[in-house]
Structures are given as structure tokens and as C-alpha cells.
N, C-alpha and C positions, 0 to 999 in steps of 0.2 A: 511625287505623292505616293504614299504607301497605300496599298490595297489591303485593308483590314476587313476581316469578317469576324462576327461574334458567334460563338458556338455555345449552346446551353447543354449541360449534361443532364439527361433525364433521371439518372440515379441519385446524384448528390446535389443537383440543382445549382452547380457552380457555373460560372461564365468564363469562357476563354476568348481572348482576342488574338487572332492568328494573322500574321503578315504573310500574304499569299506569295509575294515575290521572294522573300527570304525563307519562306517555309519554316517559320519559327513562331513559337508562342510569345507574344509581346507582353501580355498582361493576363492575369487571372484574378478572379474574385470569387471567394467562397460564399456560399449561401448563408444568409442570416438565419434562415429557418433551421431548426434542429431536426436533422433527418433521422438519426439513430438515437434511441434512448439507451440508458445504461442497462447492464445486465440485471442489476438489482431492481430497477423499475419493471423490467420484463417479468422477473420472478414475482414481484408484488402483484402485478396484473393477473398473472396466472393463478396465484393463490386466491385472489378475490373471486375470480371466475369459479374456482373449485368450491369455495365456500358458498357461493350463490347457488351452484348446482346442488350441493348437499342440503342447503336450506329448502330448496324447491322439492327435493326428494322427500325430506322429512315432512313437509307440509302435505304432499300428495299421499304419503303413507298414513298420516293421521286422518286425512279426509277419507281414505279408503276404509280405515278401521271404523270410523264413525258411521259410514254407510252400511258396513256389515252389521254393526250393533243395531242400527235402526231396522234393518231388514230382519234380523233375528227377533227383535221385539215385536215387529209386525206379524211375523210368522207365529210366534207364541200367542199373541193376542187373537189371531185368526183361529188357531186350534182351540183355544178356550171358548170361543163363541160357538163353536159347533158342538 
């Protein structure tokens, strides 16, 4: 009877069956789960992140300009009342 152990790789999620007596890998099975995405996918994700950051920056900038305009109008209105 063979003494088999099953080993799971934490990096690639593959499984290895090792014969302890023979000290050999008897069988291996790759993970069905896609571990690494392609370089193009990674670039697309980074581009989307960059665009999202730029959009938030633009929104924050326009909000700040609106606040300054409103403060300036309030200041002018207060000066005219006095």
C-alpha cells in the first residue's frame, strides 16, 4: 500500500500527491481558479484607478471653487449692508 499525502500550494493553489515511500510526486493538479491576470488586464485596472482619482480631484476642485465663490458673494453682501 502506498503512503500518499496531498499537498496544496498556497501561491498557485495547485495540488500535489506525493508518495512518501518512493519520495516522488505521483500526481499533480492545477487549480481551476485563475491566479494571475494578464499584464494588459493589470494595466487596464491601473488606468481605471487613475481616471477615478482624476475625476474625484476634478470634483473636489470644482466644489472648492464653488465654496470660494459663495464665500466671496457673502463677503460682498455683508460689506454692502454696512
